[in-house]
C-alpha positions as CSV (number, residue, x, y, z in Angstrom):
1,M,-18.1,104.9,23.0
2,Q,-15.3,105.5,20.8
3,M,-16.7,106.0,17.0
4,E,-13.3,106.6,15.1
5,G,-12.9,103.8,12.8
6,Y,-16.2,101.8,13.7
7,M,-17.8,99.9,10.9
8,G,-21.4,99.0,10.8
9,K,-23.1,96.1,9.8
10,G,-24.0,97.3,6.4
11,E,-20.7,98.7,5.7
12,A,-19.3,95.5,6.4
13,M,-21.2,93.8,4.4
14,E,-20.6,96.0,1.7
15,T,-17.4,96.4,1.8
16,G,-17.1,92.6,1.9
17,V,-19.3,91.8,-1.4
18,K,-17.0,94.5,-3.2
19,K,-13.8,92.5,-2.0
20,G,-15.9,89.2,-3.0
21,Q,-16.3,90.8,-6.5
22,K,-12.6,91.7,-6.5
23,D,-11.1,88.3,-5.8
24,R,-13.8,86.5,-8.1
25,K,-12.7,89.1,-10.9
26,A,-8.8,88.7,-9.8
27,W,-10.1,84.6,-10.0
28,K,-11.1,84.9,-13.5
29,E,-8.4,86.9,-15.0
30,Q,-5.7,84.5,-13.5
31,T,-7.8,81.2,-14.3
32,G,-8.1,83.1,-17.8
33,T,-4.5,83.9,-18.3
34,A,-3.7,80.0,-16.9
35,A,-6.3,78.6,-19.5
36,R,-4.5,80.9,-22.3
37,K,-1.1,79.6,-21.4
38,K,-2.1,75.9,-21.5
39,L,-3.9,76.1,-24.5
40,E,-0.8,78.0,-26.2
41,E,0.9,75.0,-24.6
42,T,-0.9,72.6,-25.6
43,E,-1.2,74.1,-29.1
44,K,3.1,74.0,-29.3
45,F,3.3,69.9,-28.3
46,Q,0.8,69.8,-31.1
47,E,2.6,71.5,-33.8
48,R,5.9,69.4,-32.8
49,L,3.5,66.1,-32.8
50,N,2.1,66.8,-36.2
51,R,5.3,67.3,-37.5
52,H,6.2,63.4,-36.1
53,H,2.6,61.7,-36.1
54,D,2.9,59.3,-39.0
55,E,6.4,58.4,-38.8
56,L,5.9,57.6,-34.4
57,R,2.8,56.0,-35.6
58,W,3.7,53.8,-38.3
59,L,6.9,52.5,-36.5
60,Y,4.9,51.7,-33.2
61,M,2.6,49.8,-34.9
62,E,5.2,48.2,-36.8
63,L,6.5,47.0,-33.4
64,Y,3.5,46.4,-31.3
65,E,0.3,46.7,-33.5
66,N,-1.4,48.3,-30.3
67,D,-3.5,51.5,-30.5
68,S,-4.4,51.9,-27.2
69,M,-0.6,51.9,-25.9
70,F,0.0,54.5,-28.8
71,A,-2.6,56.9,-27.5
72,E,-1.3,56.4,-23.9
73,L,1.7,57.1,-24.7
74,L,1.0,60.2,-26.4
75,E,-1.0,61.3,-23.6
76,N,1.7,60.9,-21.3
77,M,4.1,62.8,-23.8
78,K,1.8,65.5,-23.5
79,A,1.6,65.7,-19.8
80,F,5.4,65.2,-19.4
81,W,5.5,68.8,-22.1
82,L,3.2,70.4,-19.5
83,E,5.3,69.5,-16.7
84,R,8.1,71.0,-18.5
85,N,9.0,74.3,-16.8
86,E,9.6,77.3,-18.5
87,A,13.6,78.0,-18.6
88,L,13.9,74.6,-20.2
89,K,11.5,75.4,-22.4
90,T,13.2,78.6,-23.0
91,R,16.5,76.4,-23.4
92,D,14.6,73.9,-25.9
93,E,13.4,77.2,-28.1
94,S,16.8,78.3,-28.3
95,R,18.2,75.1,-29.3
96,E,15.9,74.2,-32.0
97,A,16.4,77.9,-33.7
98,D,20.3,76.9,-33.6
99,S,20.1,72.4,-34.5
100,G,23.9,72.7,-34.7
101,W,24.7,74.1,-31.1
102,Y,26.9,71.4,-30.4
103,R,28.9,70.9,-33.4
104,Q,31.1,74.4,-32.5
105,N,34.4,74.0,-31.2
106,D,33.7,75.5,-27.8
107,M,32.3,72.2,-26.5
108,L,34.6,70.5,-24.0
109,G,33.4,67.7,-22.1
110,M,34.2,66.0,-18.7
111,M,32.8,62.9,-16.8
112,L,33.2,62.4,-13.6
113,Y,31.8,60.4,-10.3
114,I,29.5,62.4,-8.4
115,D,31.4,60.9,-4.8
116,N,34.5,60.7,-6.0
117,F,34.5,64.3,-7.5
118,A,32.7,66.3,-4.7
119,G,30.8,63.8,-2.0
120,N,27.4,64.5,-3.3
121,M,25.4,66.3,-5.9
122,K,25.2,70.0,-3.5
123,G,28.9,69.1,-3.5
124,V,29.4,69.1,-7.2
125,E,27.4,72.6,-7.4
126,S,29.6,74.0,-5.2
127,R,32.5,73.1,-7.2
128,L,31.3,74.9,-10.5
129,D,33.8,77.6,-10.4
130,Y,36.3,74.6,-10.9
131,I,34.6,73.3,-13.5
132,E,34.7,76.5,-15.4
133,K,38.6,77.1,-14.8
134,C,38.6,73.9,-16.2
135,N,36.9,75.5,-19.7
136,V,33.9,72.8,-19.2
137,N,30.6,73.0,-20.1
138,Y,29.4,69.6,-20.2
139,I,29.7,67.4,-17.8
140,H,28.5,63.9,-18.0
141,L,27.7,62.7,-14.3
142,M,28.6,59.0,-13.7
143,P,25.3,56.7,-13.2
144,F,23.7,58.5,-9.7
145,L,20.3,56.6,-9.5
146,D,19.4,53.9,-7.2
147,T,21.3,51.2,-7.2
148,P,21.7,48.2,-4.7
149,E,25.1,48.5,-2.5
150,G,27.4,46.0,-3.7
151,R,25.3,44.7,-7.0
152,S,25.7,47.8,-8.8
153,D,28.2,47.8,-11.8
154,G,29.4,50.8,-11.0
155,G,25.9,52.1,-11.2
156,Y,24.5,50.5,-14.0
157,A,22.1,48.3,-12.2
158,V,19.0,50.5,-11.5
159,S,16.8,49.5,-8.8
160,D,14.2,52.8,-9.5
161,F,14.9,55.3,-12.5
162,R,13.2,57.8,-10.3
163,K,15.2,58.4,-7.0
164,V,18.6,59.3,-6.6
165,Q,21.4,57.4,-4.3
166,E,20.5,58.9,-1.1
167,K,24.4,59.3,-0.2
168,L,24.4,61.8,-3.3
169,G,21.3,63.5,-2.7
170,T,17.6,64.1,-4.1
171,M,15.7,64.7,-6.9
172,E,15.5,68.1,-5.9
173,D,19.3,68.7,-5.7
174,L,19.6,67.3,-9.2
175,E,17.4,69.9,-10.6
176,D,19.2,72.3,-8.5
177,L,22.4,71.3,-9.9
178,T,21.2,71.3,-13.4
179,A,19.7,75.3,-12.9
180,A,23.2,75.9,-11.6
181,C,24.6,74.5,-14.3
182,H,22.5,76.0,-16.8
183,D,22.9,79.7,-15.0
184,K,27.0,79.1,-16.0
185,G,26.0,77.8,-19.7
186,I,27.4,73.8,-18.4
187,N,25.3,71.2,-20.2
188,V,24.7,68.1,-17.8
189,C,24.6,64.4,-18.9
190,M,23.3,61.7,-17.5
191,D,23.3,57.7,-18.3
192,F,20.0,55.9,-18.9
193,V,20.2,52.3,-18.5
194,M,17.9,50.8,-21.3
195,N,18.4,47.6,-21.5
196,H,18.3,46.2,-18.3
197,T,17.1,46.7,-14.7
198,S,18.4,45.5,-11.3
199,E,17.0,42.5,-9.9
200,D,16.0,45.2,-6.7
201,H,14.0,47.0,-9.5
202,E,10.0,46.8,-8.5
203,W,9.5,44.8,-11.8
204,A,11.8,42.7,-11.3
205,K,10.6,41.6,-7.2
206,K,7.1,41.3,-8.6
207,A,8.6,39.5,-11.4
208,R,10.7,36.9,-8.9
209,R,7.2,36.4,-7.1
210,G,5.7,34.7,-10.1
211,D,3.5,38.1,-11.0
212,G,3.1,37.4,-15.1
213,E,2.5,40.7,-16.1
214,Y,6.2,42.0,-14.9
215,M,7.6,38.3,-15.9
216,S,6.6,39.6,-19.4
217,R,8.8,42.8,-19.0
218,Y,11.7,40.3,-18.8
219,F,12.7,36.7,-20.1
220,F,11.4,34.6,-18.2
221,Y,11.6,30.6,-19.2
222,D,10.8,27.6,-17.0
223,N,13.0,25.2,-18.5
224,A,16.9,25.6,-20.2
225,Y,15.6,24.3,-24.0
226,L,15.3,28.0,-25.3
227,P,17.9,30.1,-23.1
228,S,20.3,27.0,-24.5
229,L,19.4,27.7,-28.0
230,Y,20.2,31.8,-27.6
231,E,23.5,30.5,-25.9
232,K,24.4,28.8,-29.4
233,T,24.5,32.4,-31.2
234,V,24.7,35.2,-28.4
235,P,28.2,36.1,-27.4
236,Q,29.3,36.3,-23.5
237,V,29.9,39.6,-22.4
238,F,31.9,38.9,-19.6
239,P,32.9,35.2,-20.1
240,T,35.2,35.3,-17.3
241,T,33.4,37.3,-14.3
242,A,29.8,36.7,-15.7
243,P,29.7,33.7,-17.9
244,G,26.6,32.8,-20.0
245,N,23.7,34.9,-21.0
246,F,21.3,33.3,-18.4
247,T,20.7,33.1,-14.7
248,W,18.6,30.6,-12.7
249,L,16.6,31.9,-10.0
250,P,15.8,28.7,-7.5
251,D,13.1,31.0,-5.5
252,A,11.2,31.4,-8.8
253,G,11.9,28.2,-10.5
254,H,13.2,30.4,-13.8
255,F,15.7,31.1,-15.8
256,V,15.7,35.1,-16.3
257,M,17.9,36.8,-19.3
258,T,21.2,38.5,-17.6
259,S,23.5,39.7,-21.0
260,F,25.9,41.2,-18.1
261,Y,25.7,40.4,-14.6
262,P,23.3,38.0,-12.9
263,Y,22.0,40.7,-11.0
264,Q,21.3,42.7,-14.2
265,W,17.7,41.4,-16.3
266,D,17.6,42.1,-19.8
267,L,14.1,43.9,-20.4
268,N,11.7,42.7,-22.9
269,Y,10.8,45.4,-25.7
270,R,8.9,43.1,-27.3
271,N,6.4,44.2,-24.9
272,P,5.0,47.9,-25.4
273,R,4.6,48.1,-21.7
274,V,8.0,48.1,-21.2
275,F,9.1,50.8,-24.2
276,N,6.4,53.1,-22.8
277,E,7.1,52.9,-19.0
278,M,10.8,53.2,-20.1
279,M,9.8,56.6,-22.0
280,Y,8.3,58.2,-19.3
281,N,11.4,57.4,-17.0
282,F,13.5,59.3,-19.8
283,L,10.9,62.3,-20.0
284,Y,10.7,62.6,-16.3
285,L,14.3,62.7,-16.4
286,T,14.5,64.7,-18.6
287,N,12.3,67.3,-17.0
288,K,14.8,67.4,-14.1
289,G,17.4,69.2,-16.5
290,I,19.2,66.9,-18.3
291,D,20.7,68.1,-21.4
292,I,22.1,65.0,-22.7
293,V,21.0,61.5,-22.2
294,R,23.8,58.6,-22.9
295,I,21.9,55.4,-23.7
296,D,23.8,52.9,-22.0
297,A,24.4,49.5,-24.1
298,V,22.3,50.5,-27.3
299,P,23.1,47.6,-29.7
300,Y,21.5,45.2,-27.0
301,I,17.7,46.6,-26.5
302,W,15.8,43.9,-28.8
303,K,16.4,40.4,-28.4
304,E,15.5,37.9,-30.9
305,L,16.1,33.8,-31.2
306,N,18.6,32.8,-33.7
307,T,20.9,35.8,-33.4
308,Q,23.5,37.4,-31.5
309,C,21.1,39.8,-30.1
310,R,23.1,43.0,-31.2
311,N,22.2,45.7,-33.5
312,L,18.8,44.0,-35.0
313,P,16.7,46.4,-36.7
314,Q,14.3,46.9,-34.2
315,V,16.8,48.7,-32.2
316,H,16.8,51.2,-34.3
317,T,13.3,51.6,-34.7
318,I,13.6,52.1,-30.8
319,V,16.2,54.7,-31.0
320,R,14.2,56.8,-33.9
321,M,11.2,56.3,-31.8
322,M,13.1,58.0,-28.9
323,R,14.4,61.1,-30.9
324,M,11.3,62.1,-32.0
325,I,10.0,61.5,-28.7
326,S,12.8,63.7,-27.5
327,E,11.9,66.3,-30.2
328,I,8.2,66.7,-29.2
329,V,8.6,66.6,-25.3
330,C,12.3,67.7,-25.2
331,P,13.6,69.4,-28.2
332,G,17.2,71.1,-26.5
333,V,17.8,67.4,-25.5
334,L,20.7,65.6,-27.0
335,L,20.9,61.7,-27.6
336,L,24.6,60.0,-27.4
337,G,24.6,56.5,-27.8
338,E,27.2,53.9,-26.2
339,V,27.7,51.8,-29.4
340,V,31.4,50.0,-28.8
341,M,32.4,49.3,-32.2
342,E,34.3,50.8,-34.8
343,P,33.1,54.2,-36.7
344,E,32.2,53.1,-40.0
345,K,29.7,49.9,-38.1
346,V,28.3,52.8,-35.4
347,V,27.8,55.2,-38.5
348,P,23.8,53.7,-38.3
349,Y,23.0,54.7,-34.8
350,F,23.6,58.1,-36.6
351,G,20.5,57.6,-38.6
352,T,20.1,59.3,-41.8
353,V,19.4,63.2,-42.2
354,E,15.4,62.8,-42.9
355,K,15.5,60.3,-40.0
356,P,18.4,60.5,-37.6
357,E,18.7,58.7,-33.7
358,C,21.7,59.5,-32.2
359,H,22.8,63.1,-32.2
360,M,26.2,61.6,-31.0
361,L,28.4,58.5,-30.4
362,Y,31.8,57.5,-28.9
363,N,34.6,57.2,-30.9
364,V,35.7,54.3,-28.8
365,T,37.8,52.2,-31.9
366,T,40.3,55.5,-32.5
367,M,40.6,55.6,-28.7
368,A,41.9,52.3,-28.4
369,T,44.3,52.9,-31.4
370,T,45.7,55.7,-29.9
371,W,47.0,53.8,-27.1
372,H,48.4,51.1,-29.3
373,T,50.3,53.7,-31.0
374,V,51.6,55.0,-28.1
375,A,52.8,51.3,-27.2
376,T,54.2,50.6,-30.9
377,R,55.3,54.1,-31.9
378,D,54.1,53.5,-35.3
379,V,51.2,55.6,-36.5
380,K,49.9,54.2,-39.3
381,L,47.0,51.8,-38.3
382,L,45.9,55.1,-36.1
383,K,46.0,56.9,-40.0
384,K,44.2,54.4,-41.2
385,Q,41.3,54.7,-38.6
386,L,41.6,58.5,-38.7
387,D,41.1,58.3,-42.6
388,I,37.4,56.7,-41.9
389,V,36.1,59.2,-39.5
390,N,37.4,61.8,-41.9
391,L,35.2,60.6,-44.5
392,L,31.9,60.6,-42.8
393,P,29.7,63.0,-43.0
394,K,30.2,66.1,-41.2
395,D,26.8,65.9,-39.4
396,Y,28.6,62.8,-37.5
397,V,29.7,64.2,-34.4
398,F,31.9,61.9,-32.1
399,L,32.9,61.7,-28.6
400,N,36.6,61.8,-28.3
401,Y,38.4,60.9,-24.8
402,L,41.5,59.0,-24.3
403,R,40.1,57.9,-20.8
404,C,36.7,57.1,-19.2
405,H,35.5,55.2,-16.5
406,D,35.5,51.8,-18.2
407,D,38.5,49.3,-19.2
408,I,40.4,49.6,-22.5
409,G,38.9,46.4,-24.7
410,W,41.8,46.1,-27.5
411,G,39.2,46.2,-30.3
412,L,41.9,47.3,-33.2
413,D,41.8,46.2,-36.7
414,Y,43.4,43.3,-36.9
415,G,42.8,42.5,-40.5
416,T,45.1,45.3,-41.3
417,L,47.6,44.1,-38.4
418,E,48.0,40.9,-40.0
419,T,49.4,42.0,-43.2
420,E,52.1,43.2,-41.0
421,G,52.7,40.2,-39.6
422,I,51.3,41.0,-36.0
423,G,48.6,38.5,-34.8
424,E,45.8,39.2,-32.6
425,R,46.4,37.7,-29.6
426,S,50.3,37.8,-29.5
427,H,49.8,41.6,-30.2
428,K,47.0,41.7,-27.2
429,K,49.6,40.3,-25.1
430,Y,52.2,42.8,-25.9
431,L,50.0,45.5,-25.3
432,N,48.6,44.6,-21.8
433,D,52.4,43.8,-21.2
434,Y,53.5,47.2,-21.9
435,F,50.6,49.0,-20.0
436,Q,51.4,47.0,-17.1
437,G,55.1,47.9,-17.4
438,Y,56.3,44.6,-18.5
439,A,57.7,45.0,-22.3
440,G,58.9,47.4,-25.0
441,D,60.6,50.0,-22.8
442,S,57.2,51.0,-20.9
443,N,56.7,53.8,-18.1
444,S,53.0,53.1,-18.0
445,R,51.6,51.3,-14.9
446,G,48.1,49.9,-14.5
447,E,46.1,46.6,-14.4
448,L,44.1,43.8,-16.2
449,Y,40.4,43.6,-16.0
450,N,38.6,40.5,-17.0
451,A,41.5,38.3,-17.6
452,D,41.0,34.9,-19.5
453,P,44.0,32.4,-19.5
454,V,42.1,30.3,-22.1
455,T,42.1,33.0,-24.6
456,G,44.3,35.0,-23.4
457,D,42.4,38.0,-24.0
458,A,42.1,41.0,-20.9
459,R,41.1,44.5,-20.9
460,F,43.5,47.1,-19.3
461,C,43.0,49.6,-16.5
462,G,44.7,52.4,-15.8
463,T,44.5,56.1,-15.7
464,T,45.6,58.4,-18.7
465,A,48.6,60.1,-16.1
466,S,49.7,56.1,-15.1
467,M,49.5,55.1,-18.6
468,C,51.9,58.4,-19.6
469,G,54.4,57.3,-16.7
470,I,53.4,59.8,-14.4
471,E,53.0,57.3,-11.6
472,K,56.0,55.4,-12.4
473,A,58.4,59.1,-12.8
474,G,56.8,60.3,-9.4
475,F,57.9,57.2,-7.4
476,E,61.2,57.1,-8.8
477,Q,62.0,61.0,-8.2
478,D,62.9,60.8,-11.6
479,E,62.6,65.2,-13.1
480,A,63.9,64.2,-16.5
481,A,61.4,61.2,-16.9
482,M,58.4,63.3,-15.4
483,E,59.2,65.7,-18.0
484,R,58.7,63.2,-21.1
485,A,55.7,61.7,-19.4
486,V,54.5,64.8,-18.8
487,R,55.0,66.0,-22.2
488,L,53.3,63.0,-23.4
489,D,50.2,63.4,-21.5
490,V,50.1,66.8,-22.8
491,M,50.8,65.7,-26.9
492,L,47.7,63.0,-26.2
493,H,45.6,65.9,-25.4
494,A,46.5,68.1,-28.3
495,Y,46.2,65.5,-30.7
496,M,42.6,64.5,-29.2
497,F,41.5,68.0,-29.6
498,M,42.5,68.2,-33.4
499,Q,39.9,64.9,-33.8
500,S,36.9,66.1,-34.9
501,G,34.0,66.1,-32.8
502,I,33.8,66.9,-28.5
503,P,36.5,66.5,-26.8
504,V,36.4,64.5,-23.5
505,L,38.5,64.7,-20.3
506,Y,38.3,61.8,-17.4
507,S,38.3,64.0,-14.2
508,G,41.5,64.1,-12.5
509,D,42.9,64.2,-15.8
510,E,43.4,67.6,-16.2
511,I,46.0,67.5,-13.1
512,G,47.4,64.4,-14.1
513,Q,45.8,61.7,-11.2
514,V,47.5,58.5,-11.2
515,N,46.3,54.9,-10.6
516,D,44.3,54.6,-6.9
517,Y,45.1,51.5,-5.3
518,S,42.8,51.9,-2.3
519,Y,40.0,50.1,-4.0
520,K,41.7,46.7,-3.2
521,D,41.0,47.7,0.7
522,N,37.2,47.6,-0.2
523,P,35.9,44.2,-0.4
524,L,32.8,45.6,-2.6
525,K,34.9,46.9,-5.1
526,A,38.6,44.5,-4.8
527,A,37.3,42.1,-7.6
528,D,37.2,44.8,-10.3
529,S,40.0,46.3,-11.3
530,R,38.4,49.5,-13.0
531,Y,38.1,51.6,-9.9
532,I,41.8,51.9,-9.9
533,H,41.4,54.7,-12.1
534,R,38.4,55.6,-10.5
535,G,39.6,57.3,-7.4
536,A,38.1,60.4,-5.6
537,M,39.5,63.8,-7.0
538,N,42.9,64.9,-4.6
539,W,41.6,68.3,-4.4
540,A,45.1,69.1,-2.2
541,Q,46.8,68.7,-5.9
542,A,44.2,70.4,-7.6
543,A,45.1,73.4,-5.3
544,N,48.1,73.9,-7.1
545,I,46.7,74.6,-10.6
546,A,48.1,77.8,-10.6
547,D,51.5,76.7,-9.3
548,G,53.7,76.5,-12.6
549,D,56.5,74.8,-11.0
550,T,54.7,71.8,-10.4
551,V,53.3,68.7,-12.3
552,V,49.6,69.8,-11.4
553,G,50.3,73.2,-12.3
554,K,52.0,72.5,-15.7
555,L,49.5,69.9,-16.7
556,F,46.3,72.3,-15.8
557,G,48.3,75.4,-17.5
558,K,48.9,73.2,-21.1
559,L,45.7,71.9,-21.8
560,G,43.9,75.1,-20.7
561,Q,45.8,77.2,-23.3
562,L,45.1,73.9,-25.9
563,E,41.4,74.4,-24.8
564,R,41.4,78.2,-25.6
565,I,43.1,77.9,-28.9
566,R,41.1,75.0,-29.7
567,K,37.9,77.4,-29.0
568,R,39.5,80.3,-30.8
569,E,39.9,78.8,-34.0
570,K,37.0,77.9,-36.1
571,A,39.1,75.5,-38.0
572,F,38.2,73.6,-34.8
573,V,34.3,73.2,-35.9
574,S,33.5,69.8,-36.5
575,G,32.1,70.7,-40.1
576,A,36.0,71.6,-41.2
577,D,37.5,69.4,-43.5
578,T,39.7,67.4,-42.2
579,W,42.7,64.9,-43.6
580,T,45.6,63.1,-42.6
581,V,49.1,63.8,-44.2
582,E,52.0,61.5,-45.1
583,T,54.9,62.5,-42.4
584,W,57.4,60.0,-43.7
585,D,58.0,59.1,-40.4
586,S,56.3,56.5,-38.9
587,S,56.3,57.7,-35.1
588,V,54.7,61.1,-36.5
589,L,50.8,61.8,-36.9
590,C,49.9,65.0,-39.7
591,I,46.1,66.0,-39.0
592,G,45.2,68.8,-41.2
593,R,41.8,71.1,-40.3
594,Y,40.4,73.5,-42.8
595,Y,37.2,75.8,-42.5
596,E,36.4,78.8,-44.1
597,G,39.7,79.5,-45.6
598,E,41.3,79.1,-42.0
599,K,44.2,76.0,-42.5
600,I,46.2,74.2,-39.6
601,Y,47.9,71.6,-39.3
602,G,48.4,69.1,-36.6
603,L,51.9,67.4,-36.0
604,F,52.2,64.6,-32.8
605,N,55.8,63.0,-32.2
606,F,54.5,59.3,-30.9
607,S,58.6,58.4,-30.1
608,E,60.4,59.3,-27.2
609,F,63.1,60.2,-29.8
610,D,63.2,63.4,-31.7
611,K,61.7,63.3,-35.1
612,T,61.5,65.2,-38.6
613,A,58.1,65.4,-40.2
614,W,58.6,65.6,-44.2
615,I,55.3,67.1,-45.3
616,N,56.8,69.6,-47.3
617,E,53.5,72.0,-47.4
618,T,55.1,74.8,-49.9
619,D,51.8,77.2,-50.1
620,G,53.1,80.3,-47.2
621,D,54.3,80.6,-43.7
622,Y,52.9,79.4,-40.8
623,V,52.6,80.5,-37.0
624,E,52.9,78.0,-34.4
625,L,50.2,78.6,-32.4
626,I,51.6,77.5,-28.8
627,S,54.8,79.8,-29.0
628,G,53.7,82.2,-31.5
629,R,56.8,81.4,-33.7
630,E,56.8,81.8,-37.9
631,M,57.6,78.4,-38.8
632,K,57.5,76.6,-42.6
633,A,55.4,73.9,-43.1
634,C,58.1,71.5,-44.1
635,G,61.1,69.5,-42.9
636,V,59.7,70.5,-39.1
637,D,61.5,69.1,-36.6
638,I,59.7,68.0,-33.5
639,P,61.0,66.5,-30.0
640,A,60.4,63.6,-28.3
641,Y,56.7,63.6,-27.2
642,G,56.0,66.7,-29.1
643,F,53.6,68.6,-31.3
644,Y,53.1,71.4,-32.8
645,Y,49.7,73.5,-34.0
646,L,50.6,75.4,-37.5
647,K,48.4,77.7,-38.3
648,K,48.6,79.4,-41.9
649,I,49.3,82.7,-41.9
């Protein structure tokens, strides 16, 4: 018998015992390490909770008076914190240490539809190099959670807050995408639709079957009496396409509140179960790597009889609690509020220095006033709007944009316009006619949305490029008109970058993408003209971004130059002093910015004619940042649709 390598039974048993002892020791060490790690994580959570506990409990009890539900909320917050991965926790800590990280001049956003941009989430991940070339470090992924086909309102009717639309990918794909973005220094924003769910949501299905627990999560009424009382004071969001604020459900024998569309059922935040569960959805999504949460339709989320059901005090209580929950569990996450009102009226959604709410808000009215200025060639109203924004505290961060996924509503300051003899109805008609190309020597192209023949009101849809005349010039093969249209497009972006806050591009604007009329061939989209500016990304055109002889290359190159200047010059930080300057020409806007000894003036000609800006700054020489030419900041001649960035030497 071969004895080499042979191990006797006793020796084998001894070896097995030793191996078992080593395994148990290793297991104890690992268990001990895991236990210590969990203890450290728990202590960190408790430390953050302690900062906010008393206020959070006070606000919660003010709304709900329910100790057990508050205790459940805290337990689940702790669970989500413990589940948050190490990379995200490291990101949280770095942002806690630099709470103003998003107020710098290096932030540039881009909104995009995942399917239009690159097919699905994996496709977006494969296009991150292109996004980097756009100098973008913040992408807003338009709604991607599960929605019913044909009844989604562009993705804002969510049927499952924890599932990605199958055509776009999976939650694992989302985690991969956010991780890849973080590796490149790109932040990821998503829409969180708090006000309502789809009628296909699990809660809604159970409510429709008569389950009282789930009916209480919405606003159900078995007769028309209370709905009729609400209708007396609550404005209609879509009076032509979705009139009224309630929908009758014949199969359920009840009315349900539907502020937006009949398939979007308003949630009842008077029920603490709704608040808790929606916060769990919020934390689940932030744990997937989301950096910025856009809270959709914020003003609507609390309903009270005999009110407009807009901007009620309880809304601010909910947003404040959401901010604290975020700072406890995922402090690196920002809250972006969608509040469609003029800046001085959205200010309450920032909260206060001691009790902040949203980190950022949209600058909606300034966007609409910008296009009013294009159509009238008169900067007075825009100047007044900017003066109002510039007087607000520097801690308030606005997102500035020219176009987005939505229509343009003409919510202007008609009180001021009426002092100049401009009536609201006639002016809205002029603006809609102008941007359709029917009035005012317009080169714009686009379509109306939700036109109301009774009130004469309507909203406008179109891409930035089409509104600037690029579509018309291209169709007519008019080179001179194309040169003017490109100049207007670039000037508007240069002006947007000069505003305080974070500029956001709408995907395709960087290459001058025009209106896409193919939506009319899709029966699921044909009735919604907003799809005219939601066309698929034209990657064949994007291949020309380096070719300066093409419209695409000219636009991309000029916008890139502006973006690099903005990131280089510290006067563009959000905290800079900002003001407007009288130019003595109604078509020319001047914005000044000053920070830590550096001063820049932006001059913008909203006219198709050459102009002179008499700003009369005689405090020294300036350099024009685009050309590098030295200039005086007085009696400045500006070409049609031209602009200058003048920096004091």
